[in-house]
Structure formats: C-alpha cells, structure tokens
N, C-alpha and C positions, 0 to 999 in steps of 0.2 A: 504491500499500499504506501510505503514510504516512496518509492522510486515514483511510484503514479505521481503522488504530488509533487515531487519534483519536477518530473516534467510538465504538469500543469504550469507551475509556478516559471518556470521558465520559456515556456509559450506565452504568458501573457505580460511577461519582462520585454520579450521581444518585441511582440504588440504594442506594447508601449513605447518603445525605443523610436520604431519604426514610425509610428503617430507622431513622436517629437522632430524628426526628421523631415515630414511629407508638413510640417507645419512652420516648419524651420526656425524651431525654440530652438532657446540657448539651455546649453547644458551645463548645471551649474552644480551648485553642491546639493539643492534641494532636489533637484533630477536628479541626481546620485543616490541618493537617500529614497527617494522615490521607488528607485528600481531599485536598488536594496532591499528593501521592502517587499516588494512582489517575487522575489525568487526565495525568499526566506521567511513569509509568512505563514505557510503550514508545516515548515519544517522546524525551525528554531523562533518563534514565535515570541519570545522576551527581548529578543537582538536585532527582528527585523528592522530597518530603517535605521537604525542607530550607529553610531561609533561602539565597539567593544572597549569593557572596562576592565581594565589590564589591573 
C-alpha cells in the first residue's frame, strides 16, 4: 500500500510542477515546500512541506 501512495503522491507533484510551468509561475521556497508536501503527505505526514528539524 505504501508504494501505491508514493506513486500517487509523485504523480500529483509532477502534475503540479507541469501546471506551474504552463502558468509560468515563479519557483520559490513556498512552491518548493508545496511540492515537497505533495510528495510526502501520505508517507511522512508530520514532515510534509516542512524543513527537517535536526
């Protein structure tokens, strides 16, 4: 199940990046964290869209 969720998250993140490219949006820190959130939201929820606390 985990691999399935990873595949869905990556597909949605790629679609979001393609959308940003089409709209010629600026890729900044906020955008990067949004993509990070899409990739990790079902896998490692507490860290999704955030910097690691070391």
